[in-house]
N, C-alpha and C positions, 0 to 999 in steps of 0.2 A: 319767662313765658310771655309772649306778646299778647296784647289785648285783641279781641275779635275786631275785625274790620267793621267800621260803621257803614251803613248803606250810603252809596255814593250818589250824588246828584247827576242828572243826565249831562252829557258833555255837549256843549254848543259848538258848532262849526260855522265857518264864514257864510255858507249858503243858507243858514238859518235853520237847517234841520237839526234834530237832536238824536244822538245815538247813546243809548244807555250803556254804561260801563258793565264789565263782567260782574256777575253776582259775587258778593264777598264770600270768602271761604268761611264756613261756620267752624267754630272751634269745637273739637271733638270732646265729648264726655267719655273718657277712656273706660270708666267703670261700666257704663251702660253698653259701650261698644264691645268690650270683651266678655261681659256677662251674657250678652245676646248670643254669641257664638264664636267659634274659632275653626275655620275650615282650611285644611291643607290644600294649597293650590299648585305647588310646584316643588320639584326636587332637583337640586343642582348636583351633578355628578362630574367628577374630574380629578379630585384629589385621590391620590393612591394610598394615602395613609390617613390617620385620624386628623380631624379638623379641630383646632384649639380655639379659634376666634373668628368673628364675623362682624362687619361694620357696614351700615348703609351710608352711601354718599348723601350729603344734605339735600341735593336736588332730587333724590329719590329715583334716579335712573340706573344706578349701578350698586353692586354689592361687592365688597372685598372680603377675602377669607385667607387664612393661613393656618398651617399645621405642621405635622411631623414630616411631611414630604419636602419641606423647606421652600416651597413655592408660595408666592403671593398670587392669588388668582382673582381676577376682576370679571364680574358677571353682569350681563344685561338682565335687569330684573324683569322686564316685560317678556322677553323671549326665553330666558333661562340659558342663553348661549354664553359660552366662555369667550370673553373678549380678548384677554391676554393673560399670560403667565409670567410673573416677574421673578427673575432668578438673581440671587445675591447672597442670601443667608446660607450658612454652612451647617447649621443645626436647626432643631425644631423652632418654628415660629410660634411664640406663645400669645402674642396679641397683635391685632391690626386695628387701627383707629384713624378715621378721617378727621382732619381738623374741622373746627366749626364752620369755616368758610368753604370747605371742600377742595381747597387748592393743594393740600398736602395729605399724603397718606403715610402714617407712621407705623412701623412694624418693629416689634421687639423680639429678640431671639435668644435662645440658649447659647448662641455663639458669642455672647457678651456685647453685642452691638444693637443699636437702634438705627434703622435706615429710614430716611425721609425720601419719599418718591413723589414724582409728578404723576398723578393717577391718569392723566390724559395721554402722556407720551410713554409712560412706563420706565422713565429714567430715574436713577437714584440721584437726588439733589444734594443730600448730605449724609454723612455717616457719623453718628454720635457714639463715642465711647471714651473711656479713660484707661490708662495703663493698668490700673489695678481692678478693673471691673470684673464682675462675675456674671453668670447667666441672668438674663433679664426675664422676670416673671410677670411684670405688670407695668402699665403706663397710664398716665392721666394727663389730659390737656387741661390747662387753666380755662375758665369760661370764655375768655376773650381770644383763646387760641394762640396767644403769644408765648406761652411757656409750656414745656413738656416735662413731667416728672417721671422718673423711672424707679421701680422697685425691683429687687432681685435677690440673688443668693449672696447677699452681703448685708451688713447692718445699717448702711447709710441709704439715704434717698438723695438722688441727684436731680437737679433741675436745670434744663437748658432753655435758652432763648431760641425759638424755632426759626426765626428769619435769618439769623446769623450763625446758628450752631454754637454760640458761646455758652460755656458752662457758667451759669449764674451763681449757684450755691449748692452746698452739701448740707443736708439736714442730718443731725446725729442726736441720739438720745443723751441725756446728761449722765447716765450711768455708764461710766467707761468700762466697767467689767461685764456689761451685757453685750455679748457678741452674737445674739440671735439675729436671724435674717429679717429684714423688712421686705416682705414678699408681696405686699399689696398696698396700693395708694389711691387716694381720691382727693381732688380739690373741692372745697366748699363752693356753692354757687356764686358767692360774692368774691371768690378768689383770695380771701384773706387767710383762710386756714387750709391746712393739708393734713389729712388723717393717714396713718399708716398702720398696717396690721402685720404681725410677726408670725414666724413659723411655730411659735408656741402659743399663739392665740391671743397675745396681748395687743392693745391699741395704744397709739401715741397720737397726740394732737399738737401740731406745730403752727406757729404764726409764720406765714411765708415771707412777706416783705413788711418792714425792712429787716427784721431781726433774724429770721430763720430759727427762732428759739423754740425749744420744746416747752409746751405749756402744761400738758397733762399726760399721765400714763394711767391706763385703765386695764384691769385684769382681763376684761373681755371674755373670751371663751376659756381662758386658762383656769385650771382647777388645782388647788394645792392638795397633792396626794401625800399619803403617809410615807411613801417610799421616794419622796421627791429629792432626797439627798443625792441620788445618782441622776443628775440632770442629763448627762450624755445618753443614758439608756432611753430617755424619752424622746430624743431628737434624732437627727441624721447621723448614722454611723458612716464615716468616710474611710474607705479602704485606701491602700497605698497607691492605687491608681486613680484616686479621685472619684470613684463610683459612689453614688448615693443609694443607700440600701433601704432606709426606713423613714418614711415621712412622719413628722410629729403628729401627735394625736389631735391637737386643737388648731392646727394650721389654718390661718385665715384664707379663704378662697376668694372672697370678694368684699369690697367696701363701696358704699354709695350714700350720697346725701339726698334727702328729699329736696325738691326744687325751692322750697322756702328757706332751706338751710337750718331748720330747727331740729332736724333729726338725722343722725348717722345710723346706718344699718350695716351689719356685718354677717357674713355667712362663713361657716367653718367645716372642717373635717369631722367635727363632732355631730354633724347632721343638723345643727340648729341655725336659726337666724335670730340675731339679737338687735334690739332697738335702743338707742341712747339719745338722751336730750343734749342739745348743744346750748352753750359751750361747756357744760359741766361734765358731760359724758355719763350722766346718771342713767343706769340701765333701767328700762321700764317695761320691756316686753320680750318674750322669747317664743318663737314659732318652732314647732317640733315635728311637722308632718313628713319631712324628707327622711329617707332611710339610707342616704348616702351623702358623701361629701358635697356640700353646697359650693359650687364652683363659680357661679356668676349671679349678679343681681342687676335689675333695671327698675327704675321708677318712671312712670309716665309723666309727661310734662305738666299735667294738671295736679299731680301729687295724689291721685286717687288709687292707683294700682301699683303693686309691687310684683315683679316677675322674677322667679328664681329658677336656676338650672342646676342639676345635680348629677352625680355619678350613679344615682338610682334610676337613670334613663328617663327621668321625668322633668317636665317644666310645670311649675305651679304658679297660679295667679292668685293674688291675695288682695282683699279689700284693706287698704292701708288704715282706714279709720277704725275698723273693727278687729283687724288681725285675722279674719276668717279666710280660709282658702276656698275660692268659688269655682276654680277650674284646674284640672290636672290633664296635661297632654303627655302622651307617651309615644312620640313620633319615631323614635330611633331604636335600633337594636342594641345599642350600648350607650355608654356615658355621654351626657350632653355637657360640653365645655363652653360653648359660645352661644350668646343670645344677643339680638340687636333689634331695636324698634326703628321703623322708618320715621322721618321727620314729622310726618302728619299723624303718627301713632296708629295708623290703620293696619300696618303689616308688621309681622314678627318673623325674624329669621332665627333658626336654631341650627347649631353646628355640633357634630358628634364625632366620636372616635370610630363610628361605623363608616367613615369616609364621606358622608353626605351632608348637605345643607338643605333644610326644608324651609319653605316660605308659607306663612299662614296669614290669612285675612280674617280680621274680626268682624263682628256685626252681622254675621249670617249663620 
């Protein structure tokens, strides 16, 4: 998080006159901003099926979205107009994410690939995949935007170098007999650690560079049940045609670090949100107000507000210091899968399986 700009001295020019520079942008207090109000200001319509993910461009001018209709759509935030539809994926798009510099848009799909796009031209610049990849369920940029990690329906985490498309490393847990999927991933703010969440609710913490070593395993949302001997009954049953029938009870829907890197937060299919101290992963808080699968989490840049999205059709806003929910939005007719904050933290986008994206303004 950058420091607030200091007041600038007037600018002298050769003719001796002085022209004051533009007023510095005040840093937003996100808790005050979103406690004051949240007003729905726009609805983006154009997707023909459910929307899984949404991402603001860093310059705040456009919004990208992707979902089950397999199109990446780019929207003008000011007018709500659809600027372009990008075609390339052949299965559901599970995530869209602008790089920190806004020059690249990454999209991950159930077609087993990640596509890197030039968001201005709409052209695919790179296609990231390996021969034995499975459906992509989640992606995470490193803080400097140079690396991209993917999680999916496989037990490993793969990390690519964005500029060259080079596969840098594969992260694997030390337990060779654990074949559960790593379905969610998040880089720490300093880029040193990467956390992953599994389809059975467990967490892993890795050192990214140089070792790629697994440092810790935490039970997370997993609960040891008496009938735990039949592990397969708790997980995905895969039929002869590769169809997935039953998601696991504690599946991790989202992972995020607080901006100071001191806390990791997870959301799960068990409807809860859990907090863990870094780097020990000591669990110290559980939030229980959602009544459906927690699919997405955001933390504001100042570390004051947590925003969660759920299959219970709601978005909740939490005071991170107290753990209290101070606002609940129910903007959509069905499950909310994607949420995104604008770079200045003043606007929130919500994406739903009802085919729509809604834009919210705080502070009013």
